[in-house]
C-alpha positions as CSV (number, residue, x, y, z in Angstrom):
1,X,79.8,120.7,85.1
2,X,80.5,119.1,81.8
3,X,83.8,117.2,81.7
4,X,86.1,116.3,78.9
5,X,88.0,113.0,79.1
6,X,91.6,113.2,77.8
7,X,91.8,109.4,77.6
8,X,95.2,109.1,79.2
9,X,97.6,106.6,77.7
10,X,98.5,103.5,79.7
11,X,102.1,104.7,79.7
12,X,101.0,108.0,81.3
13,X,99.1,106.2,84.0
14,X,101.9,103.7,84.6
15,X,104.3,106.5,85.0
16,X,102.2,108.1,87.8
17,X,100.9,104.9,89.5
18,X,103.9,102.6,89.1
19,X,106.7,105.1,88.7
20,X,107.7,103.4,85.5
21,X,108.8,106.7,83.7
22,X,107.6,105.1,80.5
23,X,105.6,108.1,79.3
24,X,107.5,110.6,77.1
25,X,104.6,112.8,76.0
26,X,103.8,116.4,77.0
27,X,101.1,116.2,79.7
28,X,101.1,119.9,80.2
29,X,100.5,120.8,76.6
30,X,97.7,118.2,76.1
31,X,95.9,119.6,79.2
32,X,96.4,123.2,78.3
33,X,94.5,122.5,75.0
34,X,91.3,121.8,77.0
35,X,89.2,125.0,77.2
36,X,86.8,126.0,79.9
37,X,88.7,124.5,82.9
38,X,87.8,126.0,86.2
39,X,89.1,125.4,89.8
40,X,86.0,123.2,90.3
41,X,87.5,120.8,87.8
42,X,90.6,120.4,89.9
43,X,88.6,119.8,93.0
44,X,86.5,117.2,91.3
45,X,89.5,115.4,89.8
46,X,91.4,115.3,93.0
47,X,88.3,114.2,94.9
48,X,87.6,111.3,92.5
49,X,91.3,110.3,92.6
50,X,91.3,110.3,96.4
51,X,88.2,108.2,96.6
52,X,89.5,105.6,94.1
53,X,93.0,105.4,95.5
54,X,91.6,105.0,99.1
55,X,89.3,102.2,97.8
56,X,92.0,100.4,95.8
57,X,95.2,100.7,97.7
58,X,96.6,100.6,101.3
59,X,96.7,103.9,103.1
60,X,100.4,104.6,102.4
61,X,100.2,103.9,98.7
62,X,97.0,105.9,98.4
63,X,98.6,108.9,100.1
64,X,101.6,108.6,97.8
65,X,99.4,108.5,94.7
66,X,97.4,111.4,96.0
67,X,100.5,113.5,96.6
68,X,101.6,112.8,93.0
69,X,98.2,113.8,91.7
70,X,98.2,117.0,93.8
71,X,101.6,118.0,92.4
72,X,100.3,117.5,88.8
73,X,97.1,119.4,89.6
74,X,99.1,122.2,91.2
75,X,101.2,122.6,88.0
76,X,98.2,122.5,85.8
77,X,96.4,125.0,88.0
78,X,99.4,127.4,87.6
79,X,99.3,126.9,83.8
80,X,95.6,127.6,83.6
81,X,95.3,130.5,86.0
82,X,98.8,131.9,86.3
83,X,99.2,131.1,90.0
84,X,98.2,128.5,92.6
85,X,96.3,130.9,94.8
86,X,93.6,128.9,96.7
87,X,95.0,125.6,95.5
88,X,95.8,124.4,99.0
89,X,92.1,124.7,100.0
90,X,91.1,122.7,96.9
91,X,93.7,120.1,97.6
92,X,92.9,119.7,101.3
93,X,89.1,119.5,100.8
94,X,89.4,117.1,97.9
95,X,91.8,114.7,99.6
96,X,90.3,114.9,103.1
97,X,86.6,115.1,102.5
């Protein structure tokens, strides 16, 4: 699976990780411009996010960050595929092994 890096802005990451609300861009539109996205991409992204947050943060913080990421992924999944059918399985497997 070939991946495309969107190079998120520091403000976007700060908004998610620190809750700074410093990002004013359109995350949805920038992601929708990426072609060829499949449900496997969401699984991979959530799995990598879970692994990194578990390694870098205490359990409560990691879970909070994973919940935010899952919410973002769910909305993007709806945007790409028109629904979130099957997303719970992707989310559960990615975040819990």
